[in-house]
C-alpha positions as CSV (number, residue, x, y, z in Angstrom):
1,X,7.6,25.9,19.2
2,X,5.9,22.7,20.2
3,X,7.6,19.4,20.5
4,X,6.0,18.1,17.3
5,X,7.1,21.2,15.4
6,X,10.7,20.8,16.7
7,X,10.9,17.2,15.7
8,X,9.5,17.9,12.2
9,X,12.0,20.8,11.6
10,X,14.8,18.4,12.7
11,X,13.6,15.7,10.3
12,X,13.3,18.2,7.5
13,X,16.9,19.3,8.0
14,X,18.3,15.8,8.1
15,X,16.2,14.4,5.2
16,X,15.7,17.5,3.0
17,X,16.0,15.7,-0.3
18,X,13.5,13.0,0.6
19,X,10.2,14.7,-0.4
20,X,7.9,11.7,-0.3
21,X,9.1,10.8,3.2
22,X,8.7,14.3,4.5
23,X,5.2,14.4,3.0
24,X,4.3,11.2,4.9
25,X,5.7,12.5,8.1
26,X,4.0,15.7,7.9
27,X,0.5,14.2,7.2
28,X,0.8,11.9,10.3
29,X,2.2,14.7,12.6
30,X,-0.7,17.0,11.7
31,X,-3.1,14.5,13.4
32,X,-1.1,13.9,16.6
33,X,-1.3,17.4,18.3
34,X,-4.2,16.4,20.6
35,X,-2.5,13.0,21.3
36,X,0.6,14.7,22.7
37,X,-1.5,17.2,24.7
38,X,-3.3,14.3,26.4
39,X,-0.2,12.1,26.7
40,X,2.9,14.1,27.5
41,X,4.8,10.9,28.3
42,X,5.3,10.3,24.6
43,X,7.2,13.6,24.2
44,X,9.2,12.9,27.4
45,X,10.3,9.6,25.8
46,X,11.1,11.4,22.5
47,X,8.9,8.9,20.6
48,X,8.3,10.8,17.4
49,X,12.1,11.2,16.7
50,X,12.8,7.7,17.4
51,X,9.8,6.5,15.4
52,X,11.0,8.6,12.3
53,X,14.5,7.2,12.3
54,X,14.7,3.8,10.8
55,X,16.2,1.0,13.0
56,X,18.3,-0.1,10.0
57,X,18.9,1.1,6.5
58,X,20.4,-1.3,4.0
59,X,21.7,-0.2,0.6
60,X,23.5,-2.6,-1.7
61,X,24.4,-3.0,-5.3
62,X,22.6,-5.6,-7.5
63,X,24.7,-6.8,-10.5
64,X,22.9,-8.9,-13.1
65,X,23.5,-10.1,-16.7
66,X,21.0,-9.2,-19.5
67,X,20.1,-11.5,-22.3
68,X,22.9,-10.0,-24.5
69,X,25.5,-10.9,-21.9
70,X,26.0,-7.4,-20.6
71,X,26.5,-6.8,-16.9
72,X,24.1,-4.3,-15.5
73,X,24.1,-2.9,-12.0
74,X,21.1,-1.6,-9.9
75,X,20.7,-0.4,-6.4
76,X,18.8,-2.5,-3.8
77,X,17.3,-1.2,-0.5
78,X,15.7,-2.7,2.5
79,X,14.6,-0.4,5.4
80,X,13.7,-2.1,8.7
81,X,11.9,0.8,10.1
82,X,10.2,-0.3,13.4
83,X,10.2,-3.8,14.9
84,X,8.5,-2.9,18.2
85,X,5.3,-4.9,17.4
86,X,6.9,-7.9,15.5
87,X,9.2,-8.8,12.6
88,X,9.5,-6.1,10.1
89,X,6.9,-6.6,7.4
90,X,6.5,-4.7,4.1
91,X,6.8,-5.1,0.3
92,X,9.5,-4.8,-2.3
93,X,9.0,-2.2,-5.1
94,X,10.9,-2.7,-8.3
95,X,10.5,0.4,-10.4
96,X,12.8,3.0,-12.0
97,X,11.5,5.8,-9.7
98,X,12.7,4.0,-6.6
99,X,15.3,5.8,-4.4
100,X,15.7,6.1,-0.6
101,X,13.1,8.6,-0.1
102,X,10.4,6.4,-1.7
103,X,11.5,3.4,0.4
104,X,11.4,5.6,3.6
105,X,7.9,6.9,3.0
106,X,6.5,3.5,2.2
107,X,8.2,2.0,5.2
108,X,7.0,4.8,7.5
109,X,3.5,4.3,6.4
110,X,3.9,0.6,6.8
111,X,4.5,1.0,10.5
112,X,1.1,2.4,11.2
113,X,-0.8,0.2,8.6
114,X,0.7,-2.9,10.2
115,X,-0.3,-1.7,13.6
116,X,-3.8,-1.0,12.6
117,X,-4.3,-4.7,11.5
118,X,-3.9,-5.7,15.1
119,X,-1.5,-8.3,14.1
120,X,2.0,-8.7,15.6
121,X,4.0,-7.3,12.7
122,X,6.4,-4.3,12.6
123,X,7.1,-2.0,9.6
124,X,9.6,-2.1,6.8
125,X,10.0,-1.7,3.1
126,X,12.5,-2.4,0.3
127,X,13.0,-2.5,-3.5
128,X,15.2,-1.4,-6.3
129,X,15.4,0.9,-9.2
130,X,15.3,-2.1,-11.4
131,X,12.2,-2.0,-13.7
132,X,10.8,-5.5,-14.8
133,X,8.8,-4.0,-17.6
134,X,10.3,-4.9,-21.0
135,X,12.6,-7.6,-19.5
136,X,12.4,-11.2,-20.3
137,X,11.6,-13.9,-17.7
138,X,15.2,-14.9,-17.7
139,X,16.5,-11.3,-17.0
140,X,13.9,-10.9,-14.2
141,X,15.1,-14.3,-12.7
142,X,18.7,-13.3,-12.8
143,X,18.0,-9.9,-11.2
144,X,15.9,-11.5,-8.5
145,X,18.5,-14.1,-7.7
146,X,21.2,-11.4,-7.5
147,X,18.9,-9.2,-5.3
148,X,18.4,-12.1,-2.9
149,X,22.0,-13.0,-2.8
150,X,22.5,-9.9,-0.7
151,X,19.1,-9.6,1.0
152,X,18.9,-13.1,2.4
153,X,21.3,-12.2,5.3
154,X,19.1,-9.5,6.5
155,X,15.7,-11.4,6.5
156,X,14.0,-14.3,8.1
157,X,10.6,-15.7,9.3
158,X,11.1,-14.0,12.7
159,X,13.2,-11.1,11.6
160,X,11.9,-9.4,8.4
161,X,9.4,-10.8,6.0
162,X,9.2,-9.0,2.6
163,X,6.3,-9.3,0.2
164,X,5.4,-7.8,-3.2
165,X,4.6,-4.2,-4.2
166,X,4.8,-2.4,-7.6
167,X,6.9,-4.5,-10.0
168,X,7.0,-7.5,-7.7
169,X,4.3,-10.1,-8.3
170,X,4.1,-13.8,-8.1
171,X,6.7,-14.3,-10.7
172,X,9.3,-12.2,-8.7
173,X,8.4,-13.7,-5.4
174,X,9.0,-17.1,-6.8
175,X,12.4,-16.3,-8.1
176,X,13.2,-14.6,-4.9
177,X,12.3,-17.4,-2.8
178,X,14.0,-20.0,-5.0
179,X,17.3,-18.2,-4.5
180,X,16.7,-17.8,-0.8
181,X,16.1,-21.6,-0.5
182,X,19.1,-22.3,-2.5
183,X,21.4,-20.3,-0.2
184,X,20.0,-21.2,3.1
185,X,19.4,-24.9,2.3
186,X,16.1,-24.8,4.3
187,X,12.4,-24.6,3.5
188,X,11.7,-21.4,5.5
189,X,8.7,-20.5,3.3
190,X,7.5,-18.0,6.0
191,X,10.4,-15.6,4.9
192,X,8.3,-14.2,2.1
193,X,4.5,-13.6,1.6
194,X,2.6,-13.4,-1.7
195,X,4.0,-16.9,-2.6
196,X,2.3,-19.2,-5.0
197,X,-0.2,-21.8,-3.6
198,X,2.2,-24.7,-4.6
199,X,4.8,-23.6,-2.0
200,X,3.0,-22.0,0.9
201,X,1.1,-19.1,-0.4
202,X,-2.4,-18.3,1.0
203,X,-5.7,-18.2,-0.7
204,X,-7.1,-14.6,-1.0
205,X,-3.7,-13.1,-0.9
206,X,-3.7,-11.9,-4.5
207,X,-7.2,-10.4,-4.0
208,X,-6.6,-9.2,-0.5
209,X,-5.7,-5.4,-1.1
210,X,-8.4,-4.8,-3.6
211,X,-11.0,-6.8,-1.7
212,X,-10.1,-5.2,1.7
213,X,-10.3,-1.7,0.1
214,X,-13.9,-2.3,-0.8
215,X,-14.8,-4.0,2.5
216,X,-13.4,-0.9,4.1
217,X,-15.2,1.5,1.8
218,X,-18.5,-0.5,2.2
219,X,-18.2,-0.2,5.9
220,X,-17.5,3.5,5.7
221,X,-20.5,4.2,3.6
222,X,-22.8,1.9,5.7
223,X,-21.7,3.8,8.9
224,X,-22.7,7.0,7.1
225,X,-26.1,5.6,6.1
226,X,-25.0,5.3,2.4
227,X,-24.9,2.4,0.0
228,X,-22.4,1.3,-2.6
229,X,-25.0,-0.1,-4.8
230,X,-25.5,1.6,-8.1
231,X,-22.7,4.2,-7.5
232,X,-20.4,5.2,-10.4
233,X,-16.8,4.4,-9.5
234,X,-13.5,5.3,-11.2
235,X,-10.3,3.4,-10.5
236,X,-7.0,4.6,-11.2
237,X,-4.5,1.8,-12.2
238,X,-4.9,-1.5,-13.9
239,X,-2.6,-3.7,-11.7
240,X,-3.4,-6.2,-8.8
241,X,-5.0,-3.8,-6.5
242,X,-7.1,-1.9,-9.1
243,X,-8.4,-5.1,-10.9
244,X,-9.5,-6.9,-7.7
245,X,-10.9,-3.6,-6.3
246,X,-12.9,-3.5,-9.6
247,X,-14.0,-7.2,-9.2
248,X,-15.3,-6.6,-5.7
249,X,-17.0,-3.3,-6.5
250,X,-19.0,-4.9,-9.3
251,X,-19.9,-7.8,-7.0
252,X,-21.2,-5.3,-4.4
253,X,-23.5,-3.8,-7.1
254,X,-21.5,-0.7,-8.0
255,X,-20.8,0.4,-11.7
256,X,-17.0,0.8,-12.5
257,X,-16.9,3.2,-15.5
258,X,-13.2,4.0,-15.8
259,X,-9.7,2.5,-15.3
260,X,-6.3,3.7,-16.2
261,X,-2.5,3.0,-16.8
262,X,0.4,5.4,-16.8
263,X,-0.5,6.7,-20.2
264,X,-4.1,7.4,-20.0
265,X,-7.7,6.0,-19.1
266,X,-10.6,4.3,-20.7
267,X,-14.1,5.5,-19.9
268,X,-16.9,3.0,-20.6
269,X,-20.4,4.3,-19.6
270,X,-21.7,0.7,-19.7
271,X,-19.2,-0.6,-17.2
272,X,-15.6,-1.7,-17.6
273,X,-15.0,-5.2,-19.0
274,X,-12.6,-6.4,-16.4
275,X,-11.7,-9.7,-18.2
276,X,-10.5,-7.6,-21.1
277,X,-8.5,-5.2,-19.0
278,X,-6.8,-8.1,-17.3
279,X,-6.0,-9.7,-20.7
280,X,-4.5,-6.5,-22.0
281,X,-2.5,-5.6,-18.9
282,X,-1.6,-9.0,-17.3
283,X,-1.3,-11.3,-20.2
284,X,-0.6,-9.3,-23.3
285,X,1.0,-6.4,-21.4
286,X,-0.3,-3.8,-23.8
287,X,-1.5,-0.2,-23.4
288,X,-5.0,0.2,-21.9
289,X,-5.9,2.1,-25.0
290,X,-6.2,-1.3,-26.9
291,X,-9.5,-1.6,-25.0
292,X,-11.1,0.5,-27.7
293,X,-10.4,-2.1,-30.4
294,X,-13.0,-4.3,-28.7
295,X,-15.3,-1.5,-27.5
296,X,-15.1,1.3,-30.0
297,X,-17.8,3.2,-28.3
298,X,-15.7,3.7,-25.1
299,X,-13.6,6.8,-24.7
300,X,-9.8,7.2,-24.2
301,X,-8.4,10.1,-22.3
302,X,-4.7,10.7,-22.6
303,X,-2.3,11.5,-19.8
304,X,-1.6,10.5,-16.2
305,X,-4.4,11.9,-14.0
306,X,-6.9,12.3,-16.8
307,X,-9.2,9.8,-15.1
308,X,-10.1,12.4,-12.4
309,X,-12.0,14.5,-14.9
310,X,-14.6,11.8,-15.3
311,X,-17.7,12.4,-13.1
312,X,-18.1,9.7,-10.4
313,X,-19.6,9.0,-6.9
314,X,-16.5,7.2,-5.6
315,X,-12.9,7.5,-6.5
316,X,-10.4,4.7,-5.9
317,X,-6.9,5.8,-6.6
318,X,-5.0,2.4,-6.8
319,X,-2.0,3.3,-8.9
320,X,0.8,5.2,-7.1
321,X,1.7,8.0,-4.7
322,X,0.4,11.6,-5.3
323,X,-2.2,10.5,-7.9
324,X,-4.7,13.0,-6.9
325,X,-3.5,16.6,-6.8
326,X,-5.3,19.7,-5.5
327,X,-6.6,20.4,-9.1
328,X,-7.9,16.9,-9.4
329,X,-9.6,17.2,-6.0
330,X,-11.4,20.3,-7.0
331,X,-12.6,18.7,-10.3
332,X,-13.8,15.7,-8.5
333,X,-15.7,17.7,-5.8
334,X,-17.2,19.9,-8.6
335,X,-18.4,16.8,-10.4
336,X,-20.3,15.4,-7.4
337,X,-17.8,13.2,-5.6
338,X,-19.1,11.4,-2.5
339,X,-16.1,9.4,-1.3
340,X,-12.5,8.4,-1.9
341,X,-11.0,5.0,-1.1
342,X,-7.2,4.9,-1.2
343,X,-6.0,1.7,-2.6
344,X,-2.4,3.0,-3.3
345,X,0.0,4.2,-0.8
346,X,-0.3,8.0,-0.1
347,X,-2.2,8.5,-3.4
348,X,-3.5,11.9,-2.5
349,X,-1.4,15.0,-2.0
350,X,-1.7,16.6,1.5
351,X,-3.2,19.7,-0.1
352,X,-5.8,17.7,-2.0
353,X,-6.6,15.6,1.2
354,X,-7.3,18.7,3.1
355,X,-9.4,20.1,0.4
356,X,-11.6,16.9,0.3
357,X,-11.9,16.9,4.0
358,X,-13.0,20.6,4.0
359,X,-15.7,19.7,1.5
360,X,-17.0,16.9,3.7
361,X,-16.0,14.1,1.3
362,X,-15.7,10.7,3.1
363,X,-12.0,9.5,2.9
364,X,-11.0,5.9,3.5
365,X,-7.1,6.7,4.0
366,X,-4.5,4.3,2.7
367,X,-3.1,3.4,6.1
368,X,-6.4,1.8,7.0
369,X,-8.2,1.0,3.6
370,X,-5.3,-0.8,1.8
371,X,-4.2,-2.7,4.9
372,X,-5.9,-5.8,3.6
373,X,-2.8,-6.9,1.7
374,X,-0.4,-6.9,4.6
375,X,-3.2,-8.3,6.9
376,X,-3.5,-11.4,4.7
377,X,0.2,-11.6,4.5
378,X,0.3,-11.9,8.2
379,X,-2.3,-14.6,7.9
380,X,-0.1,-16.4,5.4
381,X,2.7,-16.3,7.8
382,X,0.4,-17.8,10.5
383,X,-0.5,-20.6,8.1
384,X,3.2,-21.3,7.2
385,X,4.0,-21.6,10.9
386,X,1.2,-24.0,11.5
387,X,1.9,-25.8,8.2
388,X,-1.8,-25.6,7.6
389,X,-4.0,-23.8,5.0
390,X,-7.3,-22.2,5.6
391,X,-10.1,-22.2,2.9
392,X,-10.8,-19.2,0.7
393,X,-13.9,-18.5,2.6
394,X,-12.1,-18.6,5.9
395,X,-9.4,-16.2,5.0
396,X,-11.8,-13.9,3.1
397,X,-14.0,-13.6,6.4
398,X,-10.9,-13.0,8.5
399,X,-10.0,-10.3,6.0
400,X,-13.4,-8.6,6.2
401,X,-13.5,-8.7,10.0
402,X,-10.0,-7.1,10.1
403,X,-11.1,-4.3,7.7
404,X,-14.3,-3.7,9.8
405,X,-12.3,-3.6,12.9
406,X,-9.8,-1.1,11.5
407,X,-12.6,1.2,10.5
408,X,-14.0,0.9,14.1
409,X,-10.6,1.7,15.7
410,X,-10.0,4.6,13.3
411,X,-13.5,6.1,14.1
412,X,-13.2,5.7,17.8
413,X,-9.7,7.2,17.9
414,X,-10.9,10.1,15.8
415,X,-13.9,10.7,18.2
416,X,-11.8,10.4,21.3
417,X,-9.3,13.1,20.3
418,X,-11.8,15.6,18.9
419,X,-11.9,15.0,15.2
420,X,-15.4,13.7,14.9
421,X,-15.7,11.4,11.9
422,X,-12.3,11.8,10.3
423,X,-10.8,8.5,9.4
424,X,-7.6,10.2,8.2
425,X,-6.7,11.5,11.6
426,X,-8.2,8.4,13.3
427,X,-6.0,5.9,11.4
428,X,-3.0,7.9,12.2
429,X,-3.8,8.1,15.9
430,X,-4.9,4.6,16.4
431,X,-1.7,3.3,14.6
432,X,0.6,5.6,16.4
433,X,-0.7,4.8,19.8
434,X,-0.3,1.0,19.3
435,X,3.2,1.5,18.2
436,X,4.1,4.1,20.8
437,X,2.8,1.8,23.7
438,X,5.0,-1.0,22.4
439,X,8.0,1.3,22.2
440,X,7.4,2.7,25.7
441,X,7.1,-0.7,27.2
442,X,10.6,-1.7,25.7
443,X,12.4,1.1,27.1
444,X,14.8,3.3,25.0
445,X,15.4,0.9,22.2
């Protein structure tokens, strides 16, 4: 049994109920075999076992009062996974599905994603099983204040810098920061990213993950002598990442024909009306099916995952983990799929990912392709430190440059370790080596 196999067996035994975390670890480990053959010092220093055990796991209760006066209790989490390259950095997810396994998988992925940006940030993640959907603004505010009342003691601009994720947008970040400032009595706005522009946020941060995804996909296609112009694109999700990915795809000349929410998807052969989708989902908070009231000739397909039955050239999963299953992958390939750009975290199952690679589909993996959000968060941190703001154009160009460089590093790592053009393996390897070298340099910490 090899060193990698031994470590994975140990991790499975110790974390047997954390299926998402094990899936993320297995996917990374599969790429690293040639790395350890070429660099035995990593095994001698037991880098993998150290890397897969979080430096700190924080679990706390979050009591809050609903509008009827009843006290509710949720669980809060913050996992500070690896700080070898800088302060822990990663979002907060508020969703009913959140448990320790979800937070660990997200934090583990974040280590490599953050390293790929080239910026000095470590990996972490947090959240709660609280779901903001259906809650009033006052309830969300009271929950956020209670959550931060515990979290504040574990974070700081040079310690751990949370941001948003599913269920945590500008509203939640504002309430969280307001409570942090109230408790600390200082204006440390570098402690959170994704802030509003009125108190230290960065231009392009809302757009960054979706825009960055398209910059990466465009670079991947260009490298393979293909163009995004005129291509049919389907995008799962209708949140921040999905809508800005749709906006940038349209700007680059693609035709986005489908988007979805958790209940089903809309298919509009003439191209999705993005303004209407944003109104329905962000303002009126309605089912995406309501799109048909304005465009009766569009189609609605019921069910999560139904969007992958729609023929397309490029699939952009921007909703949640394990969005594309093996059966979905088979359908997409049969319908003429050319490329996948992962906008969500781990949106493709390992079996589906391997099937797509076996059929020579171009894959822009999440660790690389959706790194634009955290990259711009790090740029926000820089601006907070300088007490200065760059223009939209300046930040957007920095974002594009970062995404192009991530593609280059992933491709070169893939080539160096014998994978050819395989960005999945390349992103894993490039991110791992950056973190491993930082860990080696700091001894046995």
